[in-house]
N, CA, C and O atoms as a DFTB+ gen file, in Angstrom:
832 C
 N C O
     1  1     174.863      78.169      62.406
     2  2     175.842      78.712      63.321
     3  2     176.384      80.022      62.789
     4  3     176.611      80.133      61.585
     5  1     176.598      80.994      63.612
     6  2     177.110      82.284      63.192
     7  2     178.612      82.205      63.012
     8  3     179.312      81.524      63.762
     9  1     179.106      82.932      61.976
    10  2     180.549      82.968      61.717
    11  2     181.252      84.065      62.503
    12  3     182.462      84.248      62.372
    13  1     180.497      84.794      63.318
    14  2     181.078      85.878      64.085
    15  2     182.012      85.313      65.156
    16  3     181.665      84.334      65.816
    17  1     183.169      85.901      65.337
    18  2     184.086      85.402      66.386
    19  2     183.504      85.630      67.768
    20  3     182.777      86.593      68.015
    21  1     183.846      84.712      68.661
    22  2     183.361      84.811      70.038
    23  2     184.153      85.874      70.758
    24  3     185.384      85.852      70.767
    25  1     183.460      86.781      71.346
    26  2     184.128      87.879      72.044
    27  2     184.656      87.383      73.386
    28  3     183.895      86.864      74.203
    29  1     185.928      87.540      73.608
    30  2     186.564      87.123      74.843
    31  2     186.538      88.269      75.844
    32  3     186.689      89.425      75.450
    33  1     186.350      87.976      77.141
    34  2     186.345      89.026      78.149
    35  2     187.711      89.673      78.254
    36  3     188.731      88.984      78.277
    37  1     187.733      90.977      78.318
    38  2     188.962      91.735      78.404
    39  2     189.269      92.074      79.855
    40  3     188.370      92.409      80.627
    41  1     190.538      91.987      80.219
    42  2     190.966      92.364      81.551
    43  2     191.159      93.876      81.600
    44  3     192.101      94.411      81.015
    45  1     190.279      94.540      82.286
    46  2     190.343      95.985      82.397
    47  2     191.057      96.342      83.682
    48  3     190.638      95.904      84.753
    49  1     192.141      97.136      83.610
    50  2     192.865      97.505      84.844
    51  2     191.939      98.193      85.834
    52  3     191.161      99.075      85.472
    53  1     192.040      97.769      87.099
    54  2     191.222      98.383      88.138
    55  2     189.817      97.833      88.236
    56  3     189.045      98.244      89.102
    57  1     189.471      96.887      87.338
    58  2     188.125      96.318      87.367
    59  2     188.190      94.874      87.844
    60  3     188.978      94.090      87.317
    61  1     187.385      94.511      88.822
    62  2     187.365      93.161      89.376
    63  2     186.557      92.259      88.460
    64  3     185.388      92.527      88.185
    65  1     187.186      91.189      87.990
    66  2     186.498      90.259      87.110
    67  2     185.576      89.344      87.924
    68  3     185.828      89.068      89.097
    69  1     184.526      88.893      87.288
    70  2     183.550      88.033      87.943
    71  2     184.134      86.642      88.140
    72  3     184.706      86.073      87.210
    73  1     183.996      86.088      89.346
    74  2     184.473      84.742      89.638
    75  2     183.320      83.759      89.529
    76  3     182.212      84.021      89.998
    77  1     183.598      82.632      88.906
    78  2     182.577      81.616      88.697
    79  2     182.796      80.485      89.681
    80  3     183.879      79.902      89.730
    81  1     181.776      80.170      90.464
    82  2     181.900      79.109      91.451
    83  2     181.785      77.743      90.782
    84  3     181.186      77.610      89.714
    85  1     182.361      76.738      91.417
    86  2     182.327      75.372      90.897
    87  2     180.907      74.834      90.950
    88  3     180.247      74.892      91.988
    89  1     180.440      74.305      89.810
    90  2     179.093      73.751      89.753
    91  2     179.011      72.468      90.580
    92  3     179.988      71.731      90.705
    93  1     177.808      72.213      91.148
    94  2     177.633      71.048      92.025
    95  2     177.887      69.754      91.260
    96  3     178.510      68.833      91.787
    97  1     177.406      69.680      90.013
    98  2     177.594      68.447      89.230
    99  2     179.075      68.158      89.021
   100  3     179.504      67.007      89.098
   101  1     179.860      69.210      88.754
   102  2     181.289      69.023      88.556
   103  2     181.972      68.655      89.876
   104  3     182.872      67.815      89.904
   105  1     181.536      69.294      90.968
   106  2     182.098      68.955      92.280
   107  2     181.810      67.498      92.628
   108  3     182.667      66.811      93.183
   109  1     180.614      67.028      92.306
   110  2     180.253      65.630      92.573
   111  2     181.135      64.693      91.747
   112  3     181.577      63.659      92.248
   113  1     181.391      65.044      90.498
   114  2     182.239      64.222      89.639
   115  2     183.661      64.159      90.188
   116  3     184.271      63.089      90.205
   117  1     184.193      65.294      90.635
   118  2     185.538      65.318      91.206
   119  2     185.596      64.475      92.478
   120  3     186.582      63.780      92.722
   121  1     184.535      64.537      93.290
   122  2     184.482      63.756      94.527
   123  2     184.520      62.261      94.243
   124  3     185.249      61.521      94.903
   125  1     183.736      61.812      93.259
   126  2     183.715      60.390      92.905
   127  2     185.098      59.925      92.451
   128  3     185.564      58.859      92.853
   129  1     185.752      60.735      91.609
   130  2     187.087      60.371      91.129
   131  2     188.087      60.329      92.270
   132  3     188.951      59.454      92.311
   133  1     187.974      61.273      93.200
   134  2     188.902      61.307      94.335
   135  2     188.755      60.061      95.207
   136  3     189.752      59.496      95.656
   137  1     187.526      59.635      95.445
   138  2     187.295      58.431      96.251
   139  2     187.835      57.195      95.536
   140  3     188.412      56.312      96.171
   141  1     187.650      57.128      94.216
   142  2     188.155      55.975      93.461
   143  2     189.677      55.925      93.484
   144  3     190.267      54.853      93.622
   145  1     190.315      57.099      93.347
   146  2     191.772      57.136      93.345
   147  2     192.331      56.690      94.690
   148  3     193.325      55.967      94.748
   149  1     191.678      57.129      95.779
   150  2     192.123      56.787      97.140
   151  2     191.159      55.777      97.756
   152  3     190.706      55.945      98.888
   153  1     190.852      54.727      96.995
   154  2     189.844      53.759      97.429
   155  2     190.253      53.056      98.717
   156  3     189.414      52.835      99.590
   157  1     191.520      52.705      98.847
   158  2     191.972      52.013     100.052
   159  2     191.754      52.844     101.301
   160  3     191.194      52.359     102.284
   161  1     192.200      54.113     101.268
   162  2     192.019      54.992     102.422
   163  2     190.535      55.253     102.686
   164  3     190.108      55.318     103.838
   165  1     189.752      55.401     101.617
   166  2     188.318      55.646     101.780
   167  2     187.635      54.456     102.448
   168  3     186.759      54.632     103.294
   169  1     188.040      53.244     102.064
   170  2     187.436      52.044     102.663
   171  2     187.818      51.914     104.135
   172  3     186.999      51.505     104.958
   173  1     189.059      52.262     104.465
   174  2     189.478      52.195     105.868
   175  2     188.688      53.198     106.709
   176  3     188.224      52.872     107.802
   177  1     188.537      54.422     106.190
   178  2     187.761      55.437     106.904
   179  2     186.308      55.003     107.050
   180  3     185.715      55.140     108.120
   181  1     185.739      54.476     105.962
   182  2     184.341      54.024     106.005
   183  2     184.165      52.862     106.977
   184  3     183.139      52.756     107.648
   185  1     185.174      51.987     107.049
   186  2     185.088      50.852     107.977
   187  2     185.075      51.331     109.420
   188  3     184.355      50.775     110.250
   189  1     185.867      52.363     109.732
   190  2     185.856      52.916     111.088
   191  2     184.497      53.497     111.448
   192  3     184.008      53.307     112.561
   193  1     183.888      54.208     110.501
   194  2     182.542      54.755     110.734
   195  2     181.541      53.627     110.935
   196  3     180.732      53.658     111.862
   197  1     181.605      52.625     110.052
   198  2     180.639      51.523     110.115
   199  2     180.738      50.757     111.428
   200  3     179.714      50.393     112.007
   201  1     181.960      50.505     111.906
   202  2     182.117      49.755     113.155
   203  2     181.590      50.546     114.352
   204  3     180.938      49.990     115.236
   205  1     181.880      51.854     114.371
   206  2     181.367      52.676     115.472
   207  2     179.848      52.722     115.491
   208  3     179.235      52.599     116.551
   209  1     179.238      52.897     114.325
   210  2     177.777      52.940     114.248
   211  2     177.176      51.558     114.510
   212  3     176.095      51.452     115.088
   213  1     177.874      50.500     114.086
   214  2     177.362      49.145     114.332
   215  2     177.264      48.871     115.830
   216  3     176.270      48.311     116.293
   217  1     178.286      49.261     116.590
   218  2     178.243      49.050     118.035
   219  2     177.147      49.908     118.672
   220  3     176.409      49.445     119.541
   221  1     177.053      51.152     118.231
   222  2     176.023      52.050     118.762
   223  2     174.619      51.524     118.455
   224  3     173.755      51.507     119.331
   225  1     174.396      51.096     117.214
   226  2     173.060      50.628     116.838
   227  2     172.702      49.311     117.515
   228  3     171.533      49.058     117.806
   229  1     173.721      48.457     117.770
   230  2     173.423      47.192     118.462
   231  2     172.970      47.449     119.895
   232  3     172.077      46.772     120.404
   233  1     173.598      48.445     120.547
   234  2     173.180      48.807     121.907
   235  2     171.778      49.378     121.898
   236  3     170.961      49.043     122.755
   237  1     171.495      50.247     120.923
   238  2     170.162      50.848     120.821
   239  2     169.112      49.797     120.466
   240  3     168.011      49.800     121.016
   241  1     169.457      48.904     119.549
   242  2     168.496      47.888     119.126
   243  2     168.185      46.914     120.248
   244  3     167.051      46.452     120.375
   245  1     169.182      46.597     121.064
   246  2     168.940      45.678     122.189
   247  2     167.936      46.264     123.167
   248  3     167.213      45.517     123.828
   249  1     167.877      47.595     123.273
   250  2     166.922      48.223     124.180
   251  2     165.490      48.150     123.713
   252  3     164.573      48.429     124.484
   253  1     165.275      47.770     122.430
   254  2     163.915      47.651     121.921
   255  2     163.252      46.347     122.345
   256  3     162.032      46.208     122.247
   257  1     164.049      45.391     122.814
   258  2     163.490      44.122     123.268
   259  2     163.191      44.189     124.761
   260  3     163.967      44.754     125.531
   261  1     162.061      43.607     125.168
   262  2     161.770      43.579     126.609
   263  2     162.783      42.734     127.353
   264  3     163.117      41.627     126.932
   265  1     163.269      43.265     128.461
   266  2     164.277      42.558     129.246
   267  2     163.669      42.052     130.551
   268  3     162.872      42.728     131.202
   269  1     164.077      40.841     130.903
   270  2     163.588      40.259     132.159
   271  2     164.488      40.629     133.334
   272  3     164.126      40.443     134.496
   273  1     165.645      41.145     133.013
   274  2     166.581      41.513     134.072
   275  2     166.166      42.836     134.695
   276  3     165.926      43.815     133.988
   277  1     166.084      42.864     136.003
   278  2     165.720      44.081     136.717
   279  2     166.684      44.272     137.870
   280  3     167.429      43.364     138.238
   281  1     166.654      45.462     138.430
   282  2     167.507      45.722     139.577
   283  2     168.640      46.665     139.234
   284  3     168.865      46.989     138.068
   285  1     169.354      47.103     140.262
   286  2     170.455      48.066     140.058
   287  2     171.549      47.544     139.143
   288  3     172.115      48.315     138.367
   289  1     171.863      46.255     139.212
   290  2     172.928      45.710     138.381
   291  2     172.557      45.774     136.907
   292  3     173.400      46.106     136.073
   293  1     171.309      45.462     136.574
   294  2     170.866      45.511     135.179
   295  2     170.879      46.947     134.659
   296  3     171.266      47.200     133.518
   297  1     170.453      47.878     135.504
   298  2     170.460      49.288     135.103
   299  2     171.886      49.784     134.895
   300  3     172.163      50.500     133.933
   301  1     172.789      49.405     135.790
   302  2     174.187      49.807     135.664
   303  2     174.818      49.212     134.401
   304  3     175.607      49.874     133.727
   305  1     174.469      47.968     134.087
   306  2     175.001      47.333     132.870
   307  2     174.524      48.074     131.629
   308  3     175.287      48.265     130.682
   309  1     173.254      48.492     131.635
   310  2     172.727      49.254     130.504
   311  2     173.433      50.585     130.341
   312  3     173.717      51.007     129.219
   313  1     173.722      51.259     131.464
   314  2     174.442      52.530     131.405
   315  2     175.870      52.348     130.895
   316  3     176.385      53.190     130.161
   317  1     176.505      51.243     131.290
   318  2     177.863      50.973     130.809
   319  2     177.869      50.759     129.296
   320  3     178.757      51.245     128.596
   321  1     176.878      50.033     128.802
   322  2     176.802      49.804     127.364
   323  2     176.600      51.114     126.608
   324  3     177.212      51.336     125.563
   325  1     175.737      51.981     127.144
   326  2     175.516      53.272     126.487
   327  2     176.787      54.113     126.493
   328  3     177.102      54.773     125.503
   329  1     177.513      54.091     127.601
   330  2     178.747      54.855     127.672
   331  2     179.787      54.306     126.692
   332  3     180.497      55.080     126.051
   333  1     179.880      52.990     126.572
   334  2     180.798      52.392     125.605
   335  2     180.413      52.772     124.184
   336  3     181.285      52.995     123.344
   337  1     179.110      52.849     123.905
   338  2     178.652      53.247     122.568
   339  2     179.071      54.682     122.263
   340  3     179.511      54.984     121.153
   341  1     178.933      55.568     123.256
   342  2     179.347      56.964     123.075
   343  2     180.858      57.047     122.850
   344  3     181.321      57.799     121.993
   345  1     181.620      56.273     123.620
   346  2     183.074      56.262     123.452
   347  2     183.457      55.762     122.063
   348  3     184.397      56.272     121.453
   349  1     182.725      54.758     121.562
   350  2     183.000      54.245     120.219
   351  2     182.779      55.330     119.170
   352  3     183.540      55.425     118.208
   353  1     181.740      56.151     119.350
   354  2     181.478      57.246     118.416
   355  2     182.570      58.311     118.498
   356  3     182.951      58.894     117.483
   357  1     183.076      58.564     119.714
   358  2     184.146      59.551     119.863
   359  2     185.435      59.070     119.186
   360  3     186.122      59.850     118.527
   361  1     185.756      57.793     119.351
   362  2     186.929      57.223     118.677
   363  2     186.745      57.295     117.170
   364  3     187.685      57.579     116.428
   365  1     185.519      57.034     116.729
   366  2     185.194      57.118     115.311
   367  2     185.424      58.539     114.798
   368  3     185.967      58.725     113.709
   369  1     185.015      59.533     115.570
   370  2     185.179      60.939     115.202
   371  2     186.657      61.284     115.019
   372  3     187.038      61.901     114.024
   373  1     187.483      60.883     115.984
   374  2     188.917      61.173     115.914
   375  2     189.557      60.464     114.713
   376  3     190.406      61.036     114.030
   377  1     189.147      59.228     114.463
   378  2     189.704      58.479     113.339
   379  2     189.364      59.112     111.999
   380  3     190.206      59.164     111.102
   381  1     188.129      59.593     111.859
   382  2     187.730      60.250     110.609
   383  2     188.532      61.523     110.396
   384  3     189.032      61.770     109.298
   385  1     188.658      62.335     111.445
   386  2     189.398      63.592     111.318
   387  2     190.858      63.324     110.935
   388  3     191.410      64.011     110.075
   389  1     191.473      62.343     111.563
   390  2     192.866      62.009     111.246
   391  2     193.006      61.562     109.801
   392  3     193.948      61.956     109.114
   393  1     192.069      60.741     109.337
   394  2     192.126      60.258     107.960
   395  2     191.942      61.396     106.965
   396  3     192.621      61.440     105.939
   397  1     191.019      62.326     107.264
   398  2     190.783      63.447     106.362
   399  2     191.981      64.400     106.344
   400  3     192.315      64.948     105.294
   401  1     192.627      64.603     107.490
   402  2     193.823      65.447     107.535
   403  2     194.957      64.842     106.703
   404  3     195.683      65.564     106.020
   405  1     195.104      63.537     106.764
   406  2     196.115      62.869     105.951
   407  2     195.770      62.988     104.468
   408  3     196.658      63.108     103.623
   409  1     194.470      62.955     104.159
   410  2     194.041      63.121     102.778
   411  2     194.403      64.508     102.263
   412  3     194.819      64.656     101.114
   413  1     194.245      65.537     103.117
   414  2     194.632      66.893     102.730
   415  2     196.125      66.964     102.453
   416  3     196.554      67.580     101.477
   417  1     196.914      66.335     103.311
   418  2     198.371      66.350     103.144
   419  2     198.777      65.709     101.820
   420  3     199.674      66.200     101.134
   421  1     198.112      64.608     101.465
   422  2     198.441      63.916     100.223
   423  2     198.018      64.719      98.996
   424  3     198.529      64.489      97.900
   425  1     197.094      65.654      99.169
   426  2     196.534      66.371      98.015
   427  2     196.988      67.832      97.965
   428  3     196.299      68.669      97.383
   429  1     198.134      68.146      98.565
   430  2     198.637      69.525      98.555
   431  2     198.723      70.081      97.130
   432  3     198.189      71.152      96.843
   433  1     199.396      69.350      96.248
   434  2     199.589      69.843      94.881
   435  2     198.261      69.932      94.132
   436  3     198.044      70.866      93.360
   437  1     197.382      68.970      94.357
   438  2     196.066      68.999      93.703
   439  2     195.263      70.221      94.146
   440  3     194.631      70.888      93.327
   441  1     195.294      70.504      95.436
   442  2     194.576      71.668      95.961
   443  2     195.190      72.958      95.423
   444  3     194.473      73.876      95.025
   445  1     196.533      73.020      95.414
   446  2     197.195      74.199      94.891
   447  2     196.880      74.436      93.424
   448  3     196.680      75.576      93.007
   449  1     196.835      73.366      92.638
   450  2     196.507      73.498      91.218
   451  2     195.086      74.021      91.027
   452  3     194.855      74.903      90.201
   453  1     194.134      73.481      91.789
   454  2     192.751      73.931      91.674
   455  2     192.615      75.406      92.039
   456  3     191.871      76.142      91.392
   457  1     193.331      75.836      93.074
   458  2     193.246      77.241      93.486
   459  2     193.913      78.157      92.458
   460  3     193.455      79.277      92.234
   461  1     194.984      77.688      91.841
   462  2     195.617      78.478      90.787
   463  2     194.710      78.605      89.563
   464  3     194.771      79.600      88.840
   465  1     193.865      77.593      89.335
   466  2     192.945      77.636      88.202
   467  2     191.670      78.417      88.517
   468  3     190.790      78.538      87.665
   469  1     191.569      78.944      89.732
   470  2     190.435      79.812      90.050
   471  2     189.444      79.243      91.047
   472  3     188.404      79.856      91.288
   473  1     189.737      78.076      91.643
   474  2     188.810      77.499      92.623
   475  2     188.738      78.387      93.862
   476  3     189.766      78.827      94.378
   477  1     187.533      78.647      94.333
   478  2     187.336      79.462      95.520
   479  2     187.487      78.607      96.775
   480  3     187.471      77.378      96.707
   481  1     187.632      79.272      97.917
   482  2     187.750      78.545      99.184
   483  2     186.520      77.686      99.434
   484  3     186.629      76.554      99.904
   485  1     185.338      78.234      99.116
   486  2     184.116      77.454      99.358
   487  2     184.024      76.234      98.443
   488  3     183.379      75.244      98.788
   489  1     184.677      76.305      97.263
   490  2     184.699      75.142      96.371
   491  2     185.514      74.009      96.986
   492  3     185.110      72.848      96.928
   493  1     186.657      74.343      97.573
   494  2     187.497      73.334      98.221
   495  2     186.760      72.708      99.403
   496  3     186.780      71.491      99.588
   497  1     186.102      73.565     100.206
   498  2     185.338      73.057     101.346
   499  2     184.219      72.137     100.874
   500  3     183.980      71.090     101.476
   501  1     183.526      72.525      99.791
   502  2     182.430      71.703      99.285
   503  2     182.916      70.332      98.838
   504  3     182.235      69.330      99.059
   505  1     184.093      70.277      98.209
   506  2     184.623      68.993      97.760
   507  2     184.872      68.046      98.926
   508  3     184.532      66.865      98.858
   509  1     185.468      68.567      99.996
   510  2     185.738      67.722     101.164
   511  2     184.448      67.333     101.877
   512  3     184.332      66.216     102.383
   513  1     183.480      68.241     101.922
   514  2     182.212      67.925     102.565
   515  2     181.438      66.867     101.774
   516  3     180.824      65.978     102.364
   517  1     181.467      66.960     100.456
   518  2     180.786      65.953      99.638
   519  2     181.413      64.580      99.836
   520  3     180.708      63.577      99.944
   521  1     182.733      64.541      99.884
   522  2     183.430      63.271     100.112
   523  2     183.077      62.697     101.481
   524  3     182.823      61.499     101.608
   525  1     183.061      63.554     102.508
   526  2     182.724      63.091     103.857
   527  2     181.269      62.637     103.929
   528  3     180.966      61.628     104.565
   529  1     180.372      63.372     103.283
   530  2     178.953      63.004     103.335
   531  2     178.699      61.675     102.651
   532  3     177.921      60.861     103.150
   533  1     179.346      61.442     101.510
   534  2     179.148      60.180     100.800
   535  2     179.643      59.006     101.640
   536  3     178.951      57.996     101.770
   537  1     180.847      59.140     102.211
   538  2     181.377      58.063     103.042
   539  2     180.534      57.881     104.295
   540  3     180.252      56.751     104.695
   541  1     180.125      58.995     104.921
   542  2     179.346      58.909     106.152
   543  2     178.004      58.256     105.946
   544  3     177.586      57.429     106.756
   545  1     177.314      58.616     104.864
   546  2     175.988      58.056     104.610
   547  2     176.061      56.563     104.329
   548  3     175.299      55.778     104.894
   549  1     176.981      56.178     103.452
   550  2     177.095      54.755     103.092
   551  2     177.561      53.912     104.275
   552  3     176.995      52.854     104.553
   553  1     178.596      54.385     104.970
   554  2     179.154      53.606     106.078
   555  2     178.204      53.564     107.269
   556  3     178.123      52.542     107.951
   557  1     177.484      54.653     107.535
   558  2     176.572      54.676     108.680
   559  2     175.405      53.727     108.472
   560  3     175.011      53.016     109.397
   561  1     174.849      53.706     107.273
   562  2     173.749      52.771     107.001
   563  2     174.235      51.330     107.084
   564  3     173.551      50.467     107.633
   565  1     175.428      51.074     106.532
   566  2     175.980      49.716     106.611
   567  2     176.225      49.313     108.061
   568  3     175.935      48.181     108.450
   569  1     176.759      50.238     108.867
   570  2     177.001      49.946     110.271
   571  2     175.716      49.675     111.023
   572  3     175.650      48.745     111.828
   573  1     174.673      50.494     110.765
   574  2     173.382      50.244     111.426
   575  2     172.855      48.867     111.049
   576  3     172.380      48.130     111.912
   577  1     172.931      48.510     109.762
   578  2     172.406      47.224     109.305
   579  2     173.134      46.061     109.963
   580  3     172.507      45.081     110.364
   581  1     174.452      46.164     110.074
   582  2     175.234      45.088     110.704
   583  2     174.855      44.944     112.179
   584  3     174.604      43.834     112.648
   585  1     174.813      46.067     112.915
   586  2     174.440      46.017     114.329
   587  2     173.030      45.510     114.536
   588  3     172.765      44.741     115.460
   589  1     172.123      45.942     113.670
   590  2     170.719      45.523     113.771
   591  2     170.580      44.025     113.518
   592  3     169.866      43.336     114.246
   593  1     171.265      43.515     112.480
   594  2     171.157      42.094     112.151
   595  2     171.723      41.220     113.265
   596  3     171.174      40.161     113.566
   597  1     172.830      41.666     113.880
   598  2     173.415      40.883     114.969
   599  2     172.430      40.737     116.125
   600  3     172.249      39.644     116.660
   601  1     171.795      41.843     116.505
   602  2     170.836      41.804     117.615
   603  2     169.627      40.953     117.253
   604  3     169.146      40.175     118.076
   605  1     169.132      41.097     116.024
   606  2     167.951      40.331     115.599
   607  2     168.246      38.837     115.603
   608  3     167.439      38.046     116.090
   609  1     169.401      38.445     115.062
   610  2     169.749      37.021     115.009
   611  2     169.878      36.445     116.422
   612  3     169.410      35.338     116.687
   613  1     170.508      37.189     117.319
   614  2     170.656      36.711     118.705
   615  2     169.301      36.495     119.355
   616  3     169.083      35.476     120.011
   617  1     168.376      37.456     119.179
   618  2     167.075      37.337     119.833
   619  2     166.170      36.321     119.157
   620  3     165.278      35.772     119.804
   621  1     166.376      36.057     117.865
   622  2     165.603      35.006     117.208
   623  2     165.976      33.643     117.784
   624  3     165.103      32.812     118.035
   625  1     167.276      33.411     117.995
   626  2     167.713      32.118     118.522
   627  2     167.399      31.971     120.006
   628  3     167.277      30.853     120.509
   629  1     167.269      33.082     120.701
   630  2     166.920      32.999     122.124
   631  2     165.411      33.085     122.354
   632  3     164.950      33.053     123.495
   633  1     164.644      33.194     121.263
   634  2     163.191      33.207     121.384
   635  2     162.617      34.511     121.893
   636  3     161.479      34.534     122.362
   637  1     163.375      35.605     121.815
   638  2     162.871      36.871     122.344
   639  2     162.435      37.864     121.295
   640  3     162.166      39.019     121.622
   641  1     162.357      37.445     120.020
   642  2     162.013      38.389     118.960
   643  2     160.540      38.778     119.024
   644  3     159.669      37.931     119.224
   645  1     160.276      40.064     118.851
   646  2     158.915      40.588     118.855
   647  2     158.655      41.323     117.542
   648  3     159.509      42.085     117.088
   649  1     157.474      41.106     116.913
   650  2     157.161      41.812     115.653
   651  2     157.194      43.336     115.801
   652  3     157.502      44.046     114.843
   653  1     156.880      43.835     116.992
   654  2     156.872      45.285     117.192
   655  2     158.268      45.892     117.092
   656  3     158.426      47.107     116.979
   657  1     159.277      45.025     117.134
   658  2     160.653      45.502     117.034
   659  2     160.911      46.181     115.689
   660  3     161.723      47.102     115.607
   661  1     160.227      45.733     114.634
   662  2     160.454      46.266     113.289
   663  2     160.087      47.742     113.229
   664  3     160.808      48.535     112.624
   665  1     158.962      48.121     113.856
   666  2     158.534      49.519     113.812
   667  2     159.557      50.440     114.480
   668  3     159.871      51.513     113.964
   669  1     160.065      50.014     115.618
   670  2     161.070      50.816     116.303
   671  2     162.393      50.858     115.573
   672  3     163.169      51.798     115.749
   673  1     162.667      49.844     114.747
   674  2     163.933      49.785     114.032
   675  2     164.040      50.867     112.964
   676  3     165.143      51.311     112.644
   677  1     162.902      51.297     112.407
   678  2     162.932      52.342     111.382
   679  2     163.481      53.643     111.975
   680  3     164.331      54.301     111.374
   681  1     162.981      54.004     113.162
   682  2     163.473      55.213     113.823
   683  2     164.942      55.068     114.210
   684  3     165.708      56.026     114.111
   685  1     165.336      53.876     114.650
   686  2     166.724      53.645     115.016
   687  2     167.643      53.740     113.790
   688  3     168.776      54.209     113.887
   689  1     167.139      53.290     112.644
   690  2     167.918      53.398     111.407
   691  2     168.175      54.869     111.064
   692  3     169.303      55.257     110.762
   693  1     167.110      55.683     111.116
   694  2     167.264      57.108     110.815
   695  2     168.186      57.787     111.824
   696  3     169.012      58.620     111.454
   697  1     168.040      57.425     113.106
   698  2     168.873      58.035     114.142
   699  2     170.342      57.662     113.968
   700  3     171.214      58.530     113.997
   701  1     170.615      56.377     113.788
   702  2     172.001      55.919     113.659
   703  2     172.662      56.495     112.408
   704  3     173.808      56.942     112.455
   705  1     171.936      56.483     111.293
   706  2     172.490      57.025     110.051
   707  2     172.720      58.524     110.173
   708  3     173.746      59.038     109.728
   709  1     171.762      59.226     110.779
   710  2     171.915      60.672     110.962
   711  2     173.098      61.021     111.853
   712  3     173.847      61.953     111.561
   713  1     173.266      60.273     112.942
   714  2     174.403      60.516     113.839
   715  2     175.715      60.250     113.121
   716  3     176.669      61.014     113.271
   717  1     175.773      59.176     112.343
   718  2     176.997      58.856     111.615
   719  2     177.369      59.937     110.609
   720  3     178.534      60.324     110.510
   721  1     176.384      60.421     109.866
   722  2     176.655      61.485     108.879
   723  2     177.077      62.772     109.591
   724  3     178.003      63.451     109.148
   725  1     176.399      63.110     110.696
   726  2     176.732      64.328     111.438
   727  2     178.158      64.265     111.985
   728  3     178.900      65.243     111.895
   729  1     178.543      63.118     112.551
   730  2     179.901      62.962     113.079
   731  2     180.932      63.092     111.961
   732  3     181.968      63.733     112.136
   733  1     180.643      62.483     110.815
   734  2     181.578      62.541     109.693
   735  2     181.749      63.970     109.188
   736  3     182.871      64.403     108.924
   737  1     180.648      64.706     109.053
   738  2     180.724      66.085     108.569
   739  2     181.452      66.985     109.568
   740  3     182.244      67.840     109.172
   741  1     181.185      66.792     110.866
   742  2     181.877      67.607     111.872
   743  2     183.376      67.309     111.878
   744  3     184.195      68.214     112.041
   745  1     183.729      66.029     111.697
   746  2     185.145      65.665     111.667
   747  2     185.834      66.201     110.420
   748  3     187.054      66.366     110.414
   749  1     185.071      66.476     109.361
   750  2     185.649      66.968     108.118
   751  2     185.860      68.476     108.124
   752  3     186.510      69.002     107.221
   753  1     185.326      69.190     109.124
   754  2     185.432      70.659     109.142
   755  2     186.886      71.134     109.235
   756  3     187.310      71.916     108.385
   757  1     187.679      70.689     110.243
   758  2     189.072      71.168     110.316
   759  2     189.901      70.849     109.067
   760  3     190.608      71.731     108.580
   761  1     189.841      69.608     108.521
   762  2     190.606      69.358     107.293
   763  2     190.160      70.231     106.125
   764  3     190.990      70.725     105.361
   765  1     188.843      70.422     105.986
   766  2     188.339      71.233     104.872
   767  2     188.783      72.683     104.995
   768  3     189.164      73.302     104.002
   769  1     188.737      73.228     106.205
   770  2     189.168      74.611     106.423
   771  2     190.665      74.751     106.164
   772  3     191.107      75.735     105.573
   773  1     191.439      73.768     106.607
   774  2     192.889      73.801     106.368
   775  2     193.195      73.799     104.880
   776  3     194.056      74.546     104.414
   777  1     192.477      72.945     104.125
   778  2     192.710      72.876     102.688
   779  2     192.303      74.173     101.992
   780  3     192.989      74.629     101.077
   781  1     191.183      74.770     102.425
   782  2     190.686      75.991     101.786
   783  2     191.595      77.180     102.042
   784  3     191.735      78.045     101.178
   785  1     192.213      77.239     103.213
   786  2     193.054      78.387     103.577
   787  2     194.501      78.246     103.113
   788  3     195.320      79.130     103.365
   789  1     194.818      77.160     102.447
   790  2     196.195      76.915     102.033
   791  2     196.573      77.818     100.855
   792  3     195.885      77.787      99.835
   793  1     197.634      78.616     100.956
   794  2     198.084      79.442      99.822
   795  2     198.515      78.550      98.658
   796  3     199.221      77.566      98.876
   797  1     198.109      78.868      97.430
   798  2     198.441      78.014      96.279
   799  2     199.944      77.802      96.090
   800  3     200.381      76.690      95.795
   801  1     200.739      78.869      96.259
   802  2     202.184      78.745      96.030
   803  2     202.824      77.760      96.995
   804  3     203.681      76.966      96.608
   805  1     202.401      77.816      98.260
   806  2     202.949      76.911      99.278
   807  2     202.510      75.477      98.990
   808  3     203.296      74.541      99.139
   809  1     201.248      75.306      98.575
   810  2     200.738      73.977      98.270
   811  2     201.483      73.334      97.106
   812  3     201.775      72.138      97.131
   813  1     201.784      74.129      96.093
   814  2     202.482      73.588      94.926
   815  2     203.938      73.246      95.242
   816  3     204.505      72.344      94.626
   817  1     204.551      73.955      96.196
   818  2     205.941      73.668      96.549
   819  2     206.072      72.477      97.489
   820  3     207.163      71.934      97.662
   821  1     204.965      72.074      98.091
   822  2     205.013      70.982      99.076
   823  2     205.278      69.662      98.374
   824  3     204.847      69.443      97.242
   825  1     205.991      68.793      99.060
   826  2     206.267      67.459      98.539
   827  2     206.042      66.459      99.658
   828  3     206.445      66.689     100.798
   829  1     205.396      65.345      99.327
   830  2     205.078      64.323     100.320
   831  2     206.043      63.147     100.139
   832  3     205.961      62.162     100.873
């Protein structure tokens, strides 16, 4: 090891110093700690996502089985179920956004401290997006699995299960999980932008 002292960067008047962005590995570590600290709120948010996706996936999965019901009434019933599934996703979207906004409010001082230490706006946005993506991915897959299992069990007991249903279920899994993650990320945009644009001094003075 060299005994030479480490040269520290000097602040030169009129010269803009280089800003270092938050590394992804460190952002991921902060996200994990944040979810653990607010585990109760995270589980409630994830449960809302899972229930919305479970209802949506159960409606989609039921359409993979051949139906003996025909006629205008059967078609209208199918349309009503699809509309209810869409409404469930919209309620899920609003619930996620509300939960994330409350999370921002609870973390005013934390956000202000990070910005005072040099965190950029994009770093704050990345932290909220990582948190939303982790919850969305886990909860959406769990919701799809619950909805899928309910439909499968019902059709097994009613004698309507078909082996070809498994092949179609793979695409439904990807679709349901993708929709859940997309809804979660879109719902996280307003809270993330609000947190990123918050002046550090105001954030540090805030009290909850």
